[in-house]
C-alpha positions as CSV (number, residue, x, y, z in Angstrom):
1,X,0.0,0.0,0.0
2,X,1.2,3.6,-0.6
3,X,2.7,5.3,2.4
4,X,1.6,8.8,1.3
5,X,-1.0,9.9,-1.2
6,X,-1.9,13.5,-2.1
7,X,-4.8,14.0,-2.6
8,X,-6.0,11.1,-0.4
9,X,-9.1,10.6,-2.7
10,X,-9.7,10.9,-6.4
11,X,-12.6,10.4,-8.8
12,X,-13.2,7.4,-11.0
13,X,-11.2,7.6,-14.2
14,X,-13.0,9.3,-17.1
15,X,-12.1,9.7,-20.8
16,X,-10.4,13.0,-20.0
17,X,-8.5,11.8,-16.9
18,X,-7.2,8.7,-18.7
19,X,-5.3,11.0,-21.2
20,X,-2.8,12.5,-18.7
21,X,0.9,12.1,-18.1
22,X,3.2,11.2,-15.2
23,X,6.7,11.2,-13.8
24,X,8.6,8.8,-11.6
25,X,11.4,10.1,-9.4
26,X,13.7,8.6,-6.9
27,X,14.6,10.0,-3.5
28,X,18.0,9.2,-1.9
29,X,18.4,10.0,1.8
30,X,15.2,12.1,1.7
31,X,16.1,14.2,-1.4
32,X,14.7,13.8,-4.9
33,X,17.4,13.2,-7.5
34,X,17.4,15.8,-10.3
35,X,13.9,17.0,-9.5
36,X,14.1,19.9,-11.9
37,X,14.9,17.7,-14.8
38,X,11.8,15.5,-14.0
39,X,9.6,18.6,-13.7
40,X,10.8,19.9,-17.0
41,X,10.1,16.6,-18.7
42,X,6.6,16.5,-17.0
43,X,5.9,20.0,-18.3
44,X,7.0,19.1,-21.8
45,X,4.7,16.0,-21.7
46,X,1.7,18.2,-20.5
47,X,2.4,20.8,-23.2
48,X,2.5,18.1,-25.9
49,X,-0.8,16.7,-24.7
50,X,-2.4,20.1,-24.6
51,X,-2.8,20.2,-20.8
52,X,-2.6,23.2,-18.5
53,X,-1.2,22.7,-15.0
54,X,-3.5,23.7,-12.2
55,X,-0.6,25.1,-10.2
56,X,2.8,26.7,-11.3
57,X,5.7,24.2,-11.8
58,X,7.8,25.6,-8.9
59,X,4.8,25.1,-6.6
60,X,4.4,21.5,-7.8
61,X,8.1,20.9,-7.0
62,X,7.6,22.2,-3.5
63,X,4.5,19.9,-3.1
64,X,6.6,16.9,-4.1
65,X,9.3,17.8,-1.6
66,X,6.6,18.3,1.1
67,X,5.0,15.0,0.2
68,X,8.3,13.2,0.5
69,X,9.0,14.8,3.9
70,X,5.5,13.9,5.1
71,X,6.0,10.3,4.2
72,X,9.1,10.0,6.4
73,X,10.6,7.7,3.8
74,X,14.3,8.3,3.1
75,X,14.7,5.9,0.2
76,X,11.6,6.4,-1.9
77,X,9.9,6.4,-5.3
78,X,7.9,9.6,-5.8
79,X,5.3,9.5,-8.5
80,X,3.2,12.4,-9.8
81,X,0.4,12.1,-12.3
82,X,-1.3,15.0,-14.0
83,X,-5.0,14.2,-14.2
84,X,-6.9,16.5,-16.6
85,X,-10.5,17.5,-16.3
86,X,-13.0,18.1,-19.1
87,X,-11.3,21.5,-19.7
88,X,-7.8,20.0,-20.0
89,X,-6.7,21.5,-16.7
90,X,-4.5,19.0,-15.0
91,X,-4.3,18.6,-11.2
92,X,-1.4,16.7,-9.7
93,X,-1.8,13.4,-7.8
94,X,1.2,12.4,-5.8
95,X,2.2,9.0,-4.4
96,X,5.3,8.3,-2.3
97,X,6.4,4.7,-1.7
98,X,9.4,2.9,-0.3
99,X,11.8,2.0,-3.1
100,X,11.9,-1.6,-4.3
101,X,15.0,-1.8,-6.5
102,X,16.0,-4.8,-8.5
103,X,17.4,-7.7,-6.4
104,X,21.2,-7.5,-5.8
105,X,21.9,-10.7,-7.6
106,X,20.5,-9.2,-10.8
107,X,23.3,-6.6,-10.7
108,X,25.8,-9.4,-10.0
109,X,24.8,-11.7,-12.9
110,X,22.8,-9.4,-15.2
111,X,19.3,-9.8,-16.8
112,X,18.0,-11.2,-20.0
113,X,16.2,-9.2,-22.7
114,X,13.8,-10.3,-25.5
115,X,13.2,-8.1,-28.6
116,X,9.4,-8.3,-28.9
117,X,6.9,-8.1,-31.8
118,X,5.1,-5.2,-30.2
119,X,6.4,-2.0,-31.8
120,X,7.1,1.3,-30.1
121,X,4.7,4.0,-31.5
122,X,6.0,6.2,-34.3
123,X,6.8,9.8,-33.4
124,X,4.1,10.7,-35.9
125,X,1.5,8.9,-33.9
126,X,1.8,8.9,-30.1
127,X,5.3,10.3,-29.5
128,X,7.1,8.2,-26.9
129,X,8.8,11.4,-25.6
130,X,5.5,12.1,-23.9
131,X,5.3,10.1,-20.7
132,X,1.6,9.5,-21.1
133,X,-0.6,7.5,-18.7
134,X,-1.7,4.8,-21.2
135,X,0.8,1.9,-20.9
136,X,-0.9,-0.9,-22.9
137,X,2.0,-1.3,-25.3
138,X,4.4,-1.8,-22.3
139,X,2.1,-4.3,-20.7
140,X,1.9,-6.3,-23.9
141,X,5.7,-6.2,-24.4
142,X,6.4,-7.4,-20.9
143,X,3.9,-10.3,-21.4
144,X,5.7,-11.3,-24.7
145,X,9.1,-11.1,-23.0
146,X,7.9,-13.3,-20.0
147,X,6.5,-15.9,-22.4
148,X,10.1,-16.2,-23.8
149,X,11.5,-16.5,-20.3
150,X,13.2,-13.1,-20.4
151,X,13.3,-10.5,-17.7
152,X,12.5,-7.5,-19.8
153,X,11.4,-6.5,-23.3
154,X,13.1,-4.3,-26.0
155,X,11.0,-2.3,-28.5
156,X,11.9,-1.8,-32.1
157,X,10.4,1.2,-33.9
158,X,8.3,0.8,-37.0
159,X,11.5,0.8,-39.2
160,X,13.1,-1.9,-37.2
161,X,15.6,0.2,-35.2
162,X,16.1,-0.3,-31.5
163,X,14.1,2.1,-29.3
164,X,14.0,1.4,-25.6
165,X,12.8,-1.1,-23.0
166,X,9.3,-0.8,-21.4
167,X,10.4,1.5,-18.7
168,X,14.2,2.0,-19.3
169,X,16.6,3.4,-21.8
170,X,19.1,1.1,-23.4
171,X,22.8,1.5,-23.7
172,X,25.6,-0.7,-25.0
173,X,29.4,-0.7,-25.2
174,X,31.3,-1.6,-28.4
175,X,35.0,-1.3,-28.7
176,X,35.1,1.2,-25.7
177,X,32.3,3.4,-27.1
178,X,29.0,4.0,-25.2
179,X,26.2,3.7,-27.8
180,X,22.6,4.6,-27.2
181,X,19.6,5.2,-29.6
182,X,18.8,8.9,-30.4
183,X,15.5,10.4,-29.2
184,X,14.1,10.8,-32.8
185,X,13.6,7.0,-33.2
186,X,10.9,7.2,-30.6
187,X,11.9,6.9,-26.9
188,X,11.6,8.8,-23.7
189,X,14.5,11.1,-22.9
190,X,15.8,9.5,-19.7
191,X,17.0,11.6,-16.8
192,X,19.3,8.7,-15.6
193,X,20.6,8.1,-19.2
194,X,21.4,11.8,-19.5
195,X,23.3,11.7,-16.2
196,X,25.3,8.7,-17.5
197,X,26.2,10.5,-20.7
198,X,27.5,13.3,-18.6
199,X,29.5,10.9,-16.4
200,X,30.9,9.0,-19.4
201,X,32.1,12.3,-20.9
202,X,33.9,13.1,-17.5
203,X,35.4,9.6,-17.6
204,X,36.7,10.1,-21.2
205,X,34.4,7.4,-22.5
206,X,33.3,8.3,-26.0
207,X,29.5,8.5,-26.4
208,X,27.5,8.2,-29.6
209,X,23.8,8.6,-29.9
210,X,23.1,6.5,-33.0
211,X,20.6,4.2,-34.6
212,X,21.0,0.6,-33.5
213,X,19.7,-2.6,-34.9
214,X,19.2,-6.0,-33.3
215,X,22.4,-7.0,-35.1
216,X,24.2,-4.3,-33.1
217,X,22.7,-5.5,-29.8
218,X,23.7,-9.1,-30.5
219,X,27.3,-8.0,-31.1
220,X,27.6,-5.7,-28.1
221,X,30.6,-6.1,-25.7
222,X,28.3,-4.9,-22.9
223,X,24.7,-3.8,-22.5
224,X,22.7,-2.2,-19.8
225,X,19.4,-0.6,-18.9
226,X,19.1,2.8,-17.3
227,X,16.2,4.2,-15.3
228,X,15.1,5.9,-12.2
229,X,14.4,2.6,-10.4
230,X,17.1,0.4,-12.0
231,X,19.9,3.0,-12.1
232,X,22.4,1.0,-14.3
233,X,21.3,-2.6,-14.6
234,X,23.6,-5.0,-16.6
235,X,22.2,-7.1,-19.5
236,X,24.0,-10.4,-20.2
237,X,21.6,-12.2,-22.6
238,X,19.5,-10.9,-25.5
239,X,17.2,-13.2,-27.5
240,X,19.2,-16.2,-26.2
241,X,22.5,-14.7,-27.3
242,X,25.2,-14.1,-24.7
243,X,26.3,-10.5,-24.4
244,X,30.1,-10.2,-24.2
245,X,31.5,-12.6,-21.6
246,X,28.0,-13.3,-20.3
247,X,28.7,-11.4,-17.1
248,X,28.4,-7.6,-16.3
249,X,31.3,-5.8,-17.9
250,X,33.8,-3.3,-16.5
251,X,32.3,-0.3,-18.2
252,X,28.8,-1.1,-16.9
253,X,30.2,-1.6,-13.4
254,X,32.2,1.6,-13.6
255,X,29.3,3.7,-14.8
256,X,27.1,2.4,-12.1
257,X,29.6,3.0,-9.4
258,X,30.2,6.6,-10.7
259,X,26.5,7.2,-10.9
260,X,26.1,6.2,-7.2
261,X,28.9,8.6,-6.3
262,X,27.1,11.4,-8.3
263,X,23.9,10.7,-6.3
264,X,25.9,11.2,-3.1
265,X,27.5,14.4,-4.3
266,X,24.3,15.9,-5.5
267,X,22.5,14.9,-2.3
268,X,24.9,16.9,0.0
269,X,23.4,20.1,1.3
270,X,20.8,22.1,-0.6
271,X,20.5,20.6,-4.0
272,X,20.8,22.4,-7.3
273,X,17.2,21.6,-8.0
274,X,16.0,23.3,-4.8
275,X,17.9,26.4,-5.6
276,X,16.4,26.5,-9.1
277,X,12.9,26.0,-7.7
278,X,13.4,28.9,-5.3
279,X,14.8,31.1,-8.1
280,X,11.8,30.3,-10.4
281,X,9.4,31.0,-7.6
282,X,10.7,34.6,-7.4
283,X,10.4,35.2,-11.2
């Protein structure tokens, strides 16, 4: 059961309310990681869907911080959904829960992926850069992956290029280069993935956002998923084909370790996000 819900009650879903959007954030030691980046992405999703927020974005940020404080949960998942009414005005619904990350053994041995028949929507249809509430495609993809005894699913776009997983971005290493699909193929711009790209640059690891095919995935030296919940989760098998040595690789481990160090650094004192929220509030 949720530990904190704001508002505590809501109406039964309608046609209007089912067309909203949401964000999932992670709190470490009582602070939300890169809150402003999540708020910016939420606002972009709402704008794309033609929604107007019922409160200013800085005020929503403060409500998220207050909800986390009220929950008394230090290691948490913070979710906010924008639920529109008949006039396309979207009110926030906030849920704070204790984090349930992947089991430690999955980081030690890696997970298996299946490239599934269900396709990621074209950017000309329902653009995947919008984190919209309807998740039927992801539900079908997970079902297809589980039927093939895989832990997670990978979408291809309508042209056959690799897109993303059901709730994660996908990265791979090939000859020392960090490769990840570009946003224009149809995927959500991941906050964690962007942090990893920044870290890779600081570590002098070359990064290329480029189109990938299943052939590229099958021939990766390393592969991993990135997300708010998973952080950096190694992938060691794709469609029954072993990735690299069949164990989490050195680049994946280094990126995950460096990401955890980044979380600690950004969590010290008043975060950059909180300063930005206060600055926006005075504008």
